[in-house]
N, C-alpha and C positions, 0 to 999 in steps of 0.2 A: 130566477137565474137565467131563464131563456131570454129575458129582456136585454141582457147584455149584448146579444148578437144584433139587436136592432139599433144600437147606438151608432150614429154616423161617424163618430171619431172618438179619439181617446179623451176621457175626462177624468176628473178626480175620483169619480165613483167606479171607474173601470176595474181597478184591482179588487174592490169589494165585490163587484158582480162576478168576477172570475173566481174569487174564493168561494162564493156561494155555489157556483156551478160545480166546482171541484167537490164541495161538500155533498152535493146531490149525487154525484157520480160515485163517491166513496160509500155513501149509504146504500146505493144500488149494488155495489160490489160486495158489500158485507152480507147482503141478503141472498146472494147466489150460493149454490152448493159448491163446496171446495173441490178443486181438482188436486187430489193427492195421489201421486203415482207411486207404485211399488207397494200398494197395500191391498189390492184386489186380487184374489187368487181363484184359479179354477179348482174348486174344492171337492167336487164329486161329479162323476160322469157315469151315466148308464148308456153304454154303447151297444150292448147286446140285450135288447129289451124283449126279444121274442115277439109275441102278439101285441105288446103294449107300445107306448111311444118312447123314443129316446129322450133323454133330458140331460142338461148340463147345469150345474149349480155354481154360482159365484159366491164368494164370501169376502166381506170387507173387514179387515182386522184393525182398521183405524177407528179413532174415537170421533170422527166427523163424517158427515154425509159426503159421498163422492158422486160427482156428476159423470154418468156414463154415456152422455149424448155423443153419438158418432163413433163410439168404440166398436170394435169388430170382433166377432166370434168366427173362428176359422176351423174348418175340418180339412185335414191334409193327409196326403200319403207321405211316408218317410218319417224322419225324426227332426224335430225342431232343434236348432233354428234354420236348418237347410231343407225343410220339407217342401213338397209341391202342393200348393193350395188346390183343393177340389171344390169346396163350397165356402161362401162367406156370407155373413149377415151383419148389417150395420144396425147397431142398437139405436132406436128412435130418439129424437131430440126430447129432452125433458125427463129421460129415465135416470133415476138416482138409486143409490143403494145406501141404506142408513148405517149408522155406526154399529159395528159388530153384526151387521145384518146379512141375510142371505137373499139371493135372487136367482130364481130358477127359470130356465128357458127350455121349452119343449120343442121336439122336432117339428111339430105342426106349425109352431110360431117361427122357427128358424127357416123353414122351407126345405130342410134336409135332415137326414139322420146321419149318425156317426158310423164310420166303418167299425164293425164289431169283431171281425175275425179275418185273418188272412194276410198278416204281414205287419210291418212297422207302420203305425198310425200316429196321428197327433191331433189334439184339440187345443187350440190356442186362443188367447185373448190379446188384442192389440189396442193401443191407444189411437185416437184420431190421427196423430202424427206418425202412425205405423211403427211405433216402438212396441216391441213384444213385452207385455206386462207379465204374462205367465203362460205356461203350456204344460200339457200332460202327454208324454210319450208312452205308448202302450202297444202290446202285441195282440192280446185277446183276453176275454173274460167269459166265465160261464153265463148262461142265459139268466137274466134277472138279477145279476150281481153287479154291484157298482165298483168302479175304480175310484179310490179315495186319495186325498192328499194327507200324508202322514209325515210328521217332522221327527227325525231320529235324534239321537243324543248329540250328534255333531252340529245340529242345526240345519242339516241338509234336508231337502224335500225328497220323499219317495212316493211312489204311486202304486201301491199294492191293491189287491181287491179287498173289500171290506167284509165284515161278518154279515152285515145286512144293510140295506139302503137306509139312509137317514135324511131324506130330502127336506131341506129347510131347517135342519138342526145339526148339532155337532156330530162329526163323523164317528163311526164305530171303530173298534180296534181292528187292525189288519187280520185277515183270515189266515190261519196257519193250517196247512193241509196235513194229513196223517203221515205222508212220506216226505222227509226233509233231508237237506244236506247237513250232515253232522260233523264231518271232518274234511279238511283240505290240506294236502301237503304239496304246495305249488312249486317250491324251489328246494328240493331235498339237498341235504349235505352230501359230500362226495361219498359214493358207495351206497347211498340210499335211493329209493324210488319214489316217484310221484304217486299220489292216490287221491281219489274222491270217495268219501264214505257216505252212503245213503242209508237211512234208518226208517223203518216203519214203526211209528210210535203207538200204533193201535193194536187191539187184539184181533183185528180182521185181516183177511187175505185181500191184497190189492193187486189186481191184474195190471200188467204193464203194457196194455194195448187197448185200443178202442174196441169194445166188444161188438160193435156194429160191423166191424171189418176184420174178423178173425183170419189170421194167416197172411194179412197184407203187411209187408215189412214197413211200408210208409206210415202205417197206423200205430207204430210202436212208440213208447215213451222215448224221449231223447234228452241228452245232456248237451247244452249249448255252452260255449266259452272255451272249448278245447281247440287250440289252433289246428287248422287243417280240416275243420268241419264238425258238425254235430255227430255225437256218438249215440247210436240206437241201442237201447238196452237189449242184450242178447238172451234174456230170460223172460218168462211169461208172468211171473207173479212174485210178490213179496209175501213171505209167511208172517204170521203175527209176531210183532216185536223183533223182526229180523233186520240185521244190518248186512250190507254187502259192500265189497270194495271194488272200485274201478281203478285200473292202474295202467301205466304206460309200458309195462313189461308183461312177459308171459305170466299167466296166473300161477303156474307151478313154481316159477322162479320167485314170485312174490311170497307165496305161501311158505316156501322153504326158508327164505331169509327171515321172515317175521313170525314163523310158527303159528300161522293163522288157521283157525278151524271154520271161520265164516266162509261163505261163498265169495270167490274172487273172480273177476272178469277182466281180461286184457289180452293184448295191448289195445288201447283205444285209438291208436293210429295218429296221434299227435302229441303235443305237449301243452302244459299250462303256461300261461304268460307270467314270467318272472316280474314284469313291471306292473302287474295288477290287471284284473279282469272281472267281468261279471259271469258267474257260473249259474246257470239256470237249469232246473229240471222241468221239462215241458211235456204236456199231455196233448196228443192230437185230438181235435174235436171232430164234429161231423164234417164230411167232405163238402166243400163249397161248390159253386157253379162251375168252377174251372177243374174240378176233380181232384184238387189238392186238399190237404188236411191242415187247417189253421191250428197253430200251436198255442195252447193256454198255459201260462207259467204256473207251476205248482209251488216252486220255491226258488228264490234267487239270493245270491250272496255276492256282493261286489267287494273283493278284498284288495289290499294294497300292501306293498313291501315296506311302507314307511308309516310313521306315527300319523294318526292315532291308532293304526293297526300295529303289528308287532314285527320290528326289524329282525328279531331273532328267528322268525319263520322264513326269512329270505336267505337261505343257505347257511343259517347258523345252527341247524340241527333240530329246531322246533317245528311243529306244524300247528295248524289252526284247529281248535276244538270248540264246538258250540256249547255254550253254558246250559241253555234250556232248550229242549227240543219242542216245547209247546209254546214258546214265545217267538215273536217276530224275529226272523233271522238276518235280515239285511241291515244290521246295525252293529257296529263294532262293540257296543256295550254288551252284546250277547255272545261275545267270542273271547277266547283266551288262547294260550299256547301250552303245549306239552312236548316232551321229547321222548316219552316212553310208550311204546305201543303194546307192551305186555300187560296182561290183566291177572289179578287174583283177588280174593275177597278183601274188602276194605272194612276196617272196624270203626271208622269215624262217623258213620251215618251220612246223611245227605242234607243237612241244613246248610244254608248259604255260607256260613263261616267255615265249616269243615270242607266244603267244596273248594273254596279259595285256598285253604291250607293244603288240601290235597294237590291242587295244581302247582303250588309252590314246591312241592316235593316230587315234581315230574310224574304226576299221576294222571291217568285217564280212567274215567269211570262212566259207564253208560247209563245205568239206571238213575243216577243222580240227575243227569241232564234232562230226564223226562219231566221232572218237577223239582225245583230247588227247595220246596218246603216239605218234602216227604222225608220219612225216617227210614226208608228202605235202603239197605246197604248197597254200595256201589262196587266198582272195581278199582283198585289202586295198585301201583307198581310196588314190587318188593324184591328182595334178593332171592337168588335161587331160580329154579325152573318154574315159571308161572303156570298156573292151571286155570283156565277160564271157569268162572263160577256161574252157573245158570241163574236166570232170574227166578226169584222166589215166587211160588204160586200164591196168589192172594187168597185170604181167608174167605169162606163162603159168606155171602151177605148181599144186601141191597146196594144199589148205586149210591154213592155219597157225593153230594153237591156242596159247593162253597156257599157262603152268604152272598146276597146281592151286593154288587159293587158298582160304583159309578164309572161310566166311560165318557170321557170328555167333560164338557161343562154344560150348564143349563142353556137352553136355547134363547133365554131372555135374561137380561141383567136385573130387571125389575118387573114386577107384575107376573102373572101366570106364564110359565113356560114348561118345556118338556125336558126330562133328563133320561138318557139311555142307561140302563143297568144290565149287567150280565152275571151269570153264574157259571163257574167252571166245574169240571168233573174232577173231584179229588180221588175217587176210587171207582173203578169200573165195577159193574154188577158181576157177581160170581155166584150164580145159582139163585139170586134174589131178584128184586124189582129192577127192571132195566133203566138205563139212563134216558132221559127225555131227549128228543132231537134238538139241534142247535137253536131252531126258531122258538122253542119253548123255554130256552135258557136266556132269553133276552126279553126286555120289556121297556115300556115308556111310562114314567111316573111324573106326576106334577112336581114342579119346583118353583122357587121364588114366588111364593104365594103372597108376599107382602105387596100391597098395591104400589104402583109408581107414584112418585111425587109429582102431582099435576101442576105444581107451581114452578117446576124446573124443566129445562129442556130434556127430553128423553135421551137416554144413553144407549138404547138398543132399539133396533127396528128390524122387522122381518117383512119387507114389502112383498106383495104378491102381484107380479106384473100381469097386466091384461094383454090379450093378444094384440100385437102391434101390426100395423099395416106393412105389407111387403114393400121394401124400398125399391125405387125405380132403378134398374141397372144403368150403369154408365158405360163408357167405352171399355173399361177394364173390368166389367162385372158389376158388383154392388159397390165396389170401391175402386177409384182410379188410383192405382198404386204408383203412378208416375208423379202424382202431386200430393204433397202433404197439406191439403187445402182446408182441413177441418180446423176451424178456429173457434174456441169456446167464447161465450159472451163475457166471461170474467177476464179473459186475456185481452179482449178489446177494451174493456173499461180500464184495465191496468195501463194499457198503452195511452189511452186518452188522459188518464190522470197524470202520467209522467209528462206528457206534452203540455198540459195546463200548468204544471209546476214550472216548466221551462218558460212559458209565456209570462207568468206572474213575475218570475225572476227578472226577465228582460224589461217588463213594464216598470218595475220598481227601481231599476237602475237609473 
């Protein structure tokens, strides 16, 4: 095909030579990794690694290999897409990520670590043309705990902390802390009041301050999302299985209206946003070099007044009630609405069907929400003067655990892989053997033991990158953001192919 360029002038063989050259270019093009955008995600991030090294994991959800040459990993202050870049790393030429594969970059390779605590931060992935492929916005995380990508029922991405790190494998389930947001009345009907209800789901006492700094008001737990600023919890601890109300009115006024026996605190000095907001329960971590306390989210709920949330909660007399207090909370699937704040004994039990029926009849029940598959009676509304029914005392016995269940998918579609499994606590110990810690309730088991078909193209790849050389800085750091000058080899060949088609068409005329 190259001999075509040596011809002094057009001849009868020129179209044939040009066709041969075009064929060679198309063969080369087909051999290159595909550039498939919108399929590579920032899947897991260890930003608070302690004495270990930070790392960032990418995941390719496409069925083809993706060429990452010239892509950019960015650490930034603020929230994407309007963050302020701090450090950038250009992925070396020739780097690819296989179908359904994972690719991990350590801080030593990137040349920087990710901000772990102390304000709004972002880790982002950009294509060579500086198009943002994916990003993770976060505030903070406990030491050694990763921030994961988790897709909720609406298809939206969330980035909670995981139960445990799963570098190079499917993510774990989001970690659910013992104290959670259990109710929100963000737009009460006329004559009613706002409230946020917090519930301790455990048999343990939980202090609402950082024990390293007792008496320091800045080290208190806070609720974010209330207009006019964060609300510092004005009490020192949650009692076992206790619920408390935070409200926008005086506590005595709230108690008198709703006949509450729980602790009530207010006013919280602002209002909840009727148009929708993220409500977060935040725990101050250890003081940083600036003497401030980075805030680690314990629980977050982003509500809205419109579908798929519940329009009846937007001034219609209903309020939001969490279905399960031990399941991930920032998903509308785990929320419902009710209109009755009064409690008394419910006879229907707490299986999922009776819980839904209970909600249909304007019922609120607390114990059912701890676990939808328990048979413990809950609290439902009824006529007459309601009387709160205390939680039953569990019978004496050992801790009861569920069977092992799969979390996510196998790390390989064929050939040996790893599958994460977890066990949940179905009944806390009461005088018997204690429940094991969370790390002993997770395990990795072998999966997909059937060998891969060596005669076919593999459908899964988990590449392990080697340490890449540090790229040479340009006038704008590692990437000259003024120029989108990164052009992949495949795009060059496509352009040449189109040009050759045009030449052949002119020659044949």
